[in-house]
C-alpha positions as CSV (number, residue, x, y, z in Angstrom):
1,M,-31.7,-1.5,35.7
2,T,-32.5,2.0,36.9
3,D,-29.4,4.1,36.5
4,L,-27.7,6.8,34.3
5,F,-29.4,5.4,31.2
6,S,-33.0,5.9,32.5
7,P,-35.2,8.8,31.2
8,D,-35.0,10.7,34.5
9,L,-31.4,11.6,33.6
10,G,-30.1,10.2,36.8
11,L,-31.6,12.7,39.2
12,W,-33.8,10.2,41.0
13,N,-30.8,7.9,41.3
14,L,-28.6,10.3,43.3
15,P,-29.8,9.0,46.7
16,R,-29.1,5.4,45.8
17,L,-26.0,3.9,47.4
18,T,-24.1,1.6,45.2
19,D,-20.7,-0.2,45.0
20,W,-19.5,2.0,42.1
21,E,-16.0,3.4,42.3
22,T,-15.3,6.9,41.0
23,R,-12.0,7.6,39.2
24,S,-10.7,10.6,37.3
25,V,-7.9,11.1,34.8
26,S,-6.0,14.4,34.5
27,G,-2.5,15.8,34.1
28,E,-2.1,15.2,37.8
29,N,-3.2,11.6,37.7
30,P,-2.7,10.3,34.1
31,D,-3.9,6.7,34.7
32,G,-6.6,7.5,37.2
33,A,-5.1,5.2,39.9
34,K,-6.6,5.2,43.4
35,G,-4.4,7.5,45.5
36,G,-2.4,8.4,42.4
37,G,-3.1,12.1,42.1
38,A,-0.8,15.1,42.9
39,R,2.3,13.0,43.0
40,Y,4.5,15.0,40.6
41,E,7.6,16.6,41.9
42,P,7.7,20.2,40.5
43,E,10.7,21.2,38.4
44,T,12.8,24.2,39.5
45,D,11.0,26.6,37.1
46,N,7.5,25.3,37.9
47,Y,4.9,27.5,39.5
48,A,4.8,25.0,42.4
49,S,8.6,24.7,42.8
50,E,8.5,26.5,46.2
51,L,5.6,24.4,47.5
52,G,6.7,20.9,46.5
53,C,4.9,17.7,45.7
54,G,1.1,17.8,46.0
55,W,0.7,21.5,45.1
56,K,-0.5,21.7,41.5
57,A,2.8,20.6,39.9
58,R,1.3,19.2,36.6
59,P,-2.2,20.7,35.9
60,C,-1.7,20.8,32.2
61,I,0.3,18.9,29.5
62,V,2.1,19.6,26.2
63,L,0.8,17.9,23.0
64,P,3.9,17.1,21.0
65,A,4.0,18.1,17.3
66,G,2.9,15.4,14.8
67,A,1.9,13.0,17.6
68,E,-1.2,11.4,19.1
69,T,-1.3,11.8,22.9
70,V,-3.2,9.2,25.0
71,L,-5.4,11.1,27.4
72,A,-7.0,8.1,29.0
73,D,-6.6,4.3,28.8
74,L,-9.1,2.8,31.2
75,A,-9.9,-0.8,32.2
76,G,-13.5,-1.6,32.5
77,P,-16.3,-2.2,33.0
78,G,-17.3,1.4,33.5
79,V,-19.0,4.5,32.3
80,I,-17.3,7.9,31.4
81,Q,-19.6,10.5,33.0
82,H,-17.9,13.9,32.4
83,I,-15.2,15.3,30.2
84,W,-13.7,18.8,30.8
85,M,-11.1,20.3,28.6
86,T,-9.7,23.8,27.8
87,I,-7.2,25.1,25.3
88,D,-6.7,28.2,23.0
89,P,-9.6,28.1,20.4
90,Q,-7.1,28.6,17.6
91,H,-6.5,24.8,17.9
92,F,-10.2,23.8,17.9
93,R,-10.2,22.6,14.3
94,G,-6.6,21.4,14.2
95,L,-6.6,18.9,17.1
96,I,-8.4,15.6,16.5
97,L,-10.3,13.9,19.3
98,R,-10.7,10.1,19.0
99,M,-12.3,7.5,21.3
100,Y,-12.0,3.7,21.1
101,W,-14.2,1.2,23.0
102,D,-13.3,-2.4,24.1
103,G,-10.2,-2.8,22.0
104,E,-11.6,-1.9,18.6
105,G,-9.2,-1.0,15.9
106,T,-11.0,2.0,14.4
107,P,-12.4,4.9,16.4
108,S,-16.0,5.3,17.4
109,V,-15.4,9.0,17.9
110,E,-13.4,11.1,15.4
111,T,-13.8,14.9,15.3
112,P,-12.0,18.2,15.6
113,L,-11.9,19.0,19.2
114,G,-14.0,22.2,19.2
115,D,-16.9,20.8,17.2
116,F,-17.3,18.0,19.9
117,F,-18.3,20.8,22.3
118,A,-20.5,22.6,19.7
119,C,-17.9,25.3,19.1
120,T,-18.1,25.4,15.3
121,H,-15.9,27.3,12.8
122,G,-13.0,27.0,15.1
123,R,-14.5,29.7,17.3
124,R,-15.2,29.6,21.0
125,C,-18.8,30.5,22.0
126,R,-21.0,30.1,25.1
127,V,-23.0,26.9,25.1
128,N,-25.6,26.2,27.8
129,S,-27.3,22.8,27.1
130,L,-27.9,19.6,29.0
131,P,-25.1,17.4,27.8
132,V,-22.7,20.1,26.6
133,A,-21.6,23.3,28.3
134,V,-18.9,25.8,27.3
135,N,-18.5,28.2,30.2
136,P,-16.4,31.3,30.8
137,T,-13.7,31.5,29.7
138,G,-13.4,28.4,27.5
139,G,-14.3,25.6,29.9
140,C,-15.6,22.8,27.6
141,N,-17.8,20.2,29.2
142,A,-19.5,17.0,27.9
143,Y,-21.8,14.9,30.0
144,W,-22.7,12.1,27.5
145,P,-22.6,8.7,29.2
146,M,-20.0,6.6,27.6
147,P,-20.1,2.9,28.7
148,F,-17.4,0.4,28.0
149,A,-17.1,-3.2,28.9
150,S,-13.3,-3.9,29.0
151,R,-11.4,-0.8,27.8
152,A,-11.8,2.8,26.9
153,R,-9.1,4.7,25.1
154,I,-9.2,8.5,24.4
155,T,-6.5,10.2,22.3
156,L,-5.8,13.7,21.0
157,E,-3.8,14.1,17.8
158,N,-1.7,17.3,17.2
159,P,-1.0,17.3,13.4
160,L,0.8,20.7,13.6
161,A,4.6,21.2,13.1
162,E,5.0,22.7,16.6
163,D,4.1,21.5,20.1
164,V,0.8,22.8,21.6
165,G,1.1,23.7,25.3
166,W,-1.3,24.6,28.1
167,F,-3.8,21.8,27.4
168,Y,-5.9,21.1,30.5
169,Y,-8.3,18.1,30.8
170,Q,-10.1,15.9,33.3
171,I,-12.1,12.8,32.5
172,T,-14.3,11.4,35.3
173,Y,-15.7,7.9,35.2
174,A,-17.2,5.2,37.4
175,L,-16.0,1.6,37.6
176,R,-19.2,-0.4,37.5
177,G,-21.2,-3.0,35.6
178,I,-23.0,-1.9,32.5
179,P,-26.4,-3.1,31.1
180,G,-26.1,-5.8,28.4
181,D,-28.1,-3.6,26.0
182,A,-25.9,-0.5,26.5
183,G,-24.7,0.8,23.1
184,R,-21.4,2.5,22.6
185,F,-21.1,6.2,22.0
186,H,-20.2,7.4,18.5
187,A,-19.5,10.8,16.9
188,Q,-18.5,11.5,13.3
189,W,-17.4,14.8,11.7
190,R,-17.9,15.7,8.0
191,R,-17.5,18.7,5.8
192,A,-18.5,19.3,2.2
193,R,-19.6,22.0,-0.3
194,S,-23.1,21.2,-1.4
195,R,-24.0,21.4,-5.1
196,A,-26.7,23.6,-6.6
197,D,-27.8,20.7,-9.0
198,H,-28.2,18.4,-6.0
199,P,-28.6,20.5,-2.8
200,E,-28.3,17.8,-0.2
201,Y,-25.7,17.5,2.5
202,V,-25.1,14.1,4.1
203,I,-24.7,14.3,7.8
204,L,-24.4,10.5,8.3
205,S,-24.6,7.5,6.1
206,D,-23.7,3.8,5.9
207,I,-24.5,3.1,9.5
208,T,-25.5,-0.5,10.2
209,G,-26.6,-2.2,13.3
210,R,-29.0,-1.3,16.1
211,G,-28.8,2.1,17.8
212,R,-30.2,5.5,18.7
213,Y,-29.3,8.8,17.1
214,V,-28.8,11.5,19.8
215,G,-27.4,14.7,18.3
216,T,-26.4,17.0,15.5
217,V,-23.9,19.9,15.5
218,L,-24.0,22.0,12.3
219,A,-21.5,24.6,11.0
220,W,-22.9,26.5,8.0
221,I,-21.1,29.0,5.8
222,Q,-23.3,31.0,3.4
223,H,-22.2,31.6,-0.2
224,T,-25.6,33.1,-1.3
225,D,-27.1,36.4,-0.1
226,C,-30.5,35.1,1.0
227,W,-32.3,33.2,3.8
228,W,-30.4,29.9,3.9
229,G,-32.4,27.6,6.2
230,E,-35.3,26.2,4.2
231,G,-33.8,22.7,4.0
232,E,-35.5,19.7,5.7
233,V,-33.6,17.2,7.9
234,K,-34.4,13.6,6.8
235,F,-33.8,10.3,8.6
236,Y,-33.7,7.2,6.4
237,L,-34.3,4.2,8.7
238,D,-34.1,0.5,8.3
239,G,-34.2,0.0,4.6
240,D,-35.5,3.5,3.5
241,R,-34.1,4.4,0.1
242,E,-35.7,7.1,-1.9
243,Y,-38.0,8.5,0.8
244,P,-37.3,8.9,4.5
245,T,-39.4,7.8,7.4
246,I,-38.7,11.1,9.3
247,C,-38.8,14.4,7.5
248,G,-38.7,17.8,9.2
249,T,-40.1,21.1,8.0
250,G,-37.0,23.3,7.8
251,T,-33.5,23.9,9.2
252,E,-34.4,26.4,11.9
253,D,-37.4,24.2,12.9
254,Y,-35.2,21.1,13.4
255,F,-32.9,23.2,15.7
256,G,-35.9,24.3,17.8
257,G,-36.6,27.7,16.3
258,A,-39.2,29.0,13.9
259,W,-39.8,31.6,11.2
260,G,-36.1,32.1,10.6
261,L,-33.3,32.6,13.2
262,A,-33.3,36.3,14.3
263,E,-31.0,35.9,17.2
264,T,-28.7,33.4,18.9
265,F,-29.9,31.3,21.8
266,C,-29.1,28.3,24.0
267,A,-31.6,25.8,25.4
268,P,-31.2,22.4,27.1
269,F,-31.8,20.4,23.9
270,S,-31.3,22.8,21.0
271,G,-29.5,26.0,20.3
272,Y,-28.0,28.6,17.9
273,P,-25.0,29.8,19.9
274,Y,-22.9,31.2,17.0
275,W,-23.7,33.7,14.2
276,D,-21.1,35.8,12.5
277,R,-23.2,38.1,10.4
278,E,-20.3,40.5,9.6
279,A,-18.1,38.0,7.8
280,E,-17.9,38.1,4.0
281,H,-19.7,34.8,4.1
282,P,-22.0,34.7,7.2
283,R,-21.4,31.7,9.5
284,H,-23.8,29.8,11.7
285,G,-23.3,27.2,14.4
286,L,-26.2,25.1,15.8
287,Y,-26.8,22.1,18.0
288,R,-29.8,19.7,18.4
289,W,-29.7,16.9,21.1
290,H,-32.2,14.0,20.8
291,I,-32.2,13.1,24.5
292,L,-35.8,12.8,25.2
293,D,-36.6,12.0,21.6
294,P,-33.8,9.7,20.3
295,V,-34.2,8.4,16.8
296,H,-34.2,4.6,17.0
297,F,-32.9,2.4,14.2
298,R,-32.7,-1.4,14.1
299,R,-30.7,-2.1,10.9
300,D,-29.3,1.0,9.3
301,L,-29.4,4.8,9.3
302,R,-28.8,7.7,6.9
303,V,-29.3,11.4,7.8
304,T,-29.3,14.3,5.4
305,I,-30.2,18.0,5.2
306,Q,-31.2,19.9,2.2
307,T,-29.3,23.1,1.4
308,L,-32.2,25.3,0.3
309,G,-32.6,29.1,0.4
310,F,-35.5,31.4,0.0
311,Q,-35.8,34.8,-1.9
312,P,-38.6,37.4,-1.9
313,G,-40.0,35.8,-5.1
314,R,-41.3,33.1,-2.8
315,K,-39.3,30.4,-4.6
316,F,-36.9,27.9,-2.9
317,I,-33.4,28.1,-4.4
318,P,-30.7,25.4,-4.2
319,L,-27.6,26.5,-2.4
320,A,-23.9,25.7,-3.0
321,D,-22.9,26.3,0.7
322,D,-20.1,25.1,2.9
323,V,-21.4,22.8,5.6
324,A,-19.7,20.8,8.4
325,S,-21.5,18.5,10.8
326,L,-21.0,16.3,13.8
327,A,-23.4,13.4,14.2
328,L,-23.7,11.7,17.6
329,W,-25.3,8.3,18.2
330,Y,-25.2,5.1,20.3
331,Q,-25.1,1.7,18.6
332,D,-24.0,-1.9,19.1
333,E,-20.6,-2.9,17.8
334,P,-18.9,-3.4,15.5
335,H,-19.5,-0.2,13.6
336,T,-18.7,0.5,10.0
337,S,-15.5,2.4,9.3
338,F,-15.8,6.2,9.1
339,P,-14.9,8.1,5.9
340,G,-11.5,9.7,6.0
341,L,-11.3,12.9,8.1
342,P,-10.4,15.9,5.9
343,D,-6.8,17.0,6.3
344,L,-5.7,20.0,8.4
345,E,-6.1,22.6,5.6
346,A,-9.5,21.3,4.6
347,R,-10.7,21.4,8.3
348,Q,-9.7,25.0,8.8
349,I,-11.9,28.0,8.0
């Protein structure tokens, strides 16, 4: 089937006329029903109170304190094609985004909201890449295709003691059949302090089944005054144990740079959009999308990065740095359960 899953990224498919049906969920149409948008009657203190129904009466919602809000509960088959959201970045690490496919009991996506859009360290930054874009001022977009056979459920948890207001969102999807070999979209967030006696950070582990690894977001906080990016990214595939099948040449190399990272940049498949060099502990935010070069696995997958530095003495040094990551991949279901997400305090900077 030639469609959104083909290597041409869908551009050659635009002229094709199909029987797909486009739907969209937002504050104005929470269930995506046909003809169901703009039906809210504005309250007396609403911006649209003098205009009436149909005139932007509910463009945003409130996320209640201590609750999980259902943003979308969709009947399939279909494919989510675009997610747009915006909120004050102070909530990027607090709010938790989750996605569930086809009635599963545990989420296939679980991450702080900001990191899903490559906005690391709870900071908003410009991102200009193929599947993720963060545009002025704070419009967060994701274009990852997310197929589902019977049901898609997307939630946002607010663990804070107070309500969070002014949350805007829109989730656009197509009702359509999906290929039988279409994997389900997954994203898992982790954070840990590496150890100098074993300078390795685990990006992803204990993944079983058949799939494709498609992306990495990395948030790095230095605790050593030296060049921090000597570590190699390693992919352990299909039974690899001590040694990986895929081994890179350095951190900045994996993210599309070379000879250090002298400035921030954004490109279609890799970028370094965030660098706070003035902080007591410098912070770095990077992304790498494996779109034209997905990492295929048939049985299992483990992904790591070494935390290695470099000093003028031309010796690598192990680093005890603070690293957080988001791993993105497609796989067949069921998936193994994720490790517990760190609590609110542990997620914050």
